[in-house]
C-alpha positions as CSV (number, residue, x, y, z in Angstrom):
1,M,116.9,-147.5,-12.8
2,A,115.6,-149.3,-15.9
3,E,115.1,-145.9,-17.6
4,F,118.9,-145.3,-18.0
5,P,119.5,-147.9,-20.8
6,D,116.6,-146.5,-22.7
7,E,117.9,-143.0,-22.4
8,R,121.4,-144.1,-23.3
9,Q,120.1,-145.8,-26.5
10,L,118.1,-142.7,-27.4
11,V,121.2,-140.5,-27.0
12,L,123.3,-142.9,-29.1
13,R,120.6,-143.0,-31.9
14,A,120.3,-139.2,-31.7
15,R,124.1,-138.7,-31.9
16,S,124.1,-140.8,-35.0
17,L,121.9,-138.2,-36.6
18,L,123.7,-135.2,-35.3
19,E,125.9,-134.5,-38.3
20,E,122.8,-134.5,-40.6
21,W,120.9,-132.2,-38.3
22,T,123.9,-129.9,-38.0
23,N,124.4,-129.6,-41.8
24,T,120.7,-128.8,-42.3
25,A,120.7,-126.4,-39.4
26,R,123.8,-124.6,-40.6
27,T,122.2,-124.0,-44.0
28,Q,119.0,-122.8,-42.5
29,A,120.7,-120.5,-40.0
30,Y,123.0,-119.0,-42.6
31,A,120.0,-118.2,-44.9
32,E,118.0,-116.7,-42.0
33,L,120.7,-114.6,-40.5
34,F,123.0,-113.6,-43.4
35,E,120.7,-113.6,-46.5
36,G,117.4,-112.0,-47.2
37,D,115.9,-108.6,-46.5
38,D,117.4,-108.1,-43.0
39,P,120.8,-109.7,-42.6
40,I,122.6,-109.3,-39.2
41,L,125.8,-108.2,-41.0
42,T,126.4,-105.8,-43.9
43,E,127.2,-107.3,-47.3
44,E,130.8,-106.1,-46.9
45,E,131.1,-107.9,-43.5
46,I,129.6,-111.1,-45.0
47,H,132.2,-111.0,-47.8
48,L,134.9,-110.5,-45.2
49,L,133.8,-113.5,-43.2
50,D,133.7,-115.5,-46.5
51,A,137.2,-114.3,-47.4
52,L,138.5,-115.3,-43.9
53,D,136.8,-118.7,-44.4
54,S,138.5,-119.2,-47.8
55,E,141.9,-118.1,-46.4
56,L,141.7,-120.6,-43.5
57,E,140.6,-123.4,-45.8
58,R,143.5,-122.7,-48.1
59,Q,145.8,-123.1,-45.1
60,G,144.4,-126.6,-44.5
61,G,141.9,-125.6,-41.8
62,D,138.1,-126.0,-41.5
63,G,137.4,-122.3,-42.2
64,V,135.1,-120.1,-40.2
65,W,131.9,-121.9,-41.1
66,G,133.2,-125.4,-40.3
67,T,134.6,-124.8,-36.9
68,D,131.4,-124.6,-34.8
69,Q,130.7,-127.9,-33.0
70,Y,127.5,-129.2,-31.4
71,G,126.6,-132.0,-28.9
72,I,123.7,-133.7,-27.4
73,H,123.4,-133.5,-23.6
74,T,121.2,-135.1,-21.0
75,A,120.8,-132.2,-18.7
76,G,117.5,-131.1,-20.2
77,T,116.4,-127.7,-21.3
78,S,113.7,-125.2,-20.3
79,S,112.1,-125.4,-23.8
80,S,111.7,-129.2,-23.9
81,D,109.7,-131.8,-22.0
82,T,112.6,-134.3,-22.4
83,S,115.9,-134.6,-20.6
84,L,117.9,-134.3,-23.8
85,G,119.0,-131.1,-25.5
86,A,121.5,-129.7,-28.0
87,V,124.3,-127.3,-27.3
88,C,127.0,-125.5,-29.2
89,V,130.3,-126.8,-27.6
90,Y,132.6,-124.6,-29.7
91,H,131.8,-121.2,-31.1
92,P,134.1,-119.9,-33.8
93,Q,135.8,-116.6,-32.9
94,I,138.1,-114.3,-34.7
95,T,140.9,-112.9,-32.5
96,K,144.3,-111.3,-33.2
97,D,146.1,-114.3,-31.6
98,S,143.7,-117.2,-32.7
99,V,143.9,-119.4,-35.7
100,L,141.0,-117.4,-37.1
101,R,143.0,-114.2,-37.0
102,G,142.5,-113.6,-40.7
103,A,143.2,-110.2,-42.4
104,D,145.5,-107.8,-40.5
105,E,143.3,-104.9,-41.4
106,L,140.5,-106.1,-39.2
107,D,139.6,-103.3,-36.7
108,D,138.3,-104.1,-33.2
109,E,134.8,-102.9,-33.9
110,T,134.5,-105.1,-37.0
111,E,136.1,-108.1,-35.2
112,E,133.5,-107.7,-32.4
113,R,130.6,-107.5,-34.9
114,L,131.8,-110.6,-36.7
115,N,132.3,-112.5,-33.5
116,A,128.8,-111.5,-32.2
117,A,127.3,-112.7,-35.5
118,L,129.2,-116.0,-35.3
119,W,128.0,-116.5,-31.8
120,Q,124.4,-115.7,-32.8
121,Y,124.7,-118.1,-35.8
122,S,126.1,-120.9,-33.6
123,E,123.4,-120.5,-31.0
124,W,120.7,-120.5,-33.7
125,V,122.2,-123.6,-35.2
126,A,122.0,-125.3,-31.8
127,T,118.3,-124.2,-31.4
128,L,117.5,-125.7,-34.8
129,I,119.3,-128.9,-34.0
130,E,117.4,-129.1,-30.7
131,A,114.1,-128.8,-32.7
132,D,115.2,-131.8,-34.8
133,L,116.1,-133.6,-31.6
134,D,112.7,-132.9,-30.0
135,E,111.0,-134.1,-33.1
136,F,113.1,-137.3,-33.2
137,I,112.2,-138.0,-29.5
138,R,108.5,-137.4,-30.2
139,Q,108.6,-139.9,-33.1
140,T,110.6,-142.4,-31.1
141,Q,108.2,-142.5,-28.1
């Protein structure tokens, strides 16, 4: 049972770095998925997401891009040799009755495409955070 305090300390140290890893991963994921030669949304859809983000921030909220949340868990993952992993604990989603409702002219198909892109973005951010976590663990051992 002596391994538990070591794992606990490792989790606490990793969680202290989570915000930094999240910010870096968000920037990288945005660049990879929404910029460049093959973005997952059209330029118009990206502008719509950015407009929704601005509208929500003006209303005092976090916006679209600031609502995703991540955590470190101890259940382990299939892609890692360690018992620690990263997970998205809250995916932003735009719905007609949610705080992320946004513009009334948003049709169902566009809403679904935006939500699918936000899901993919959040999952990619979690993957990038987990890569940082794995590197942290390698360096710590």
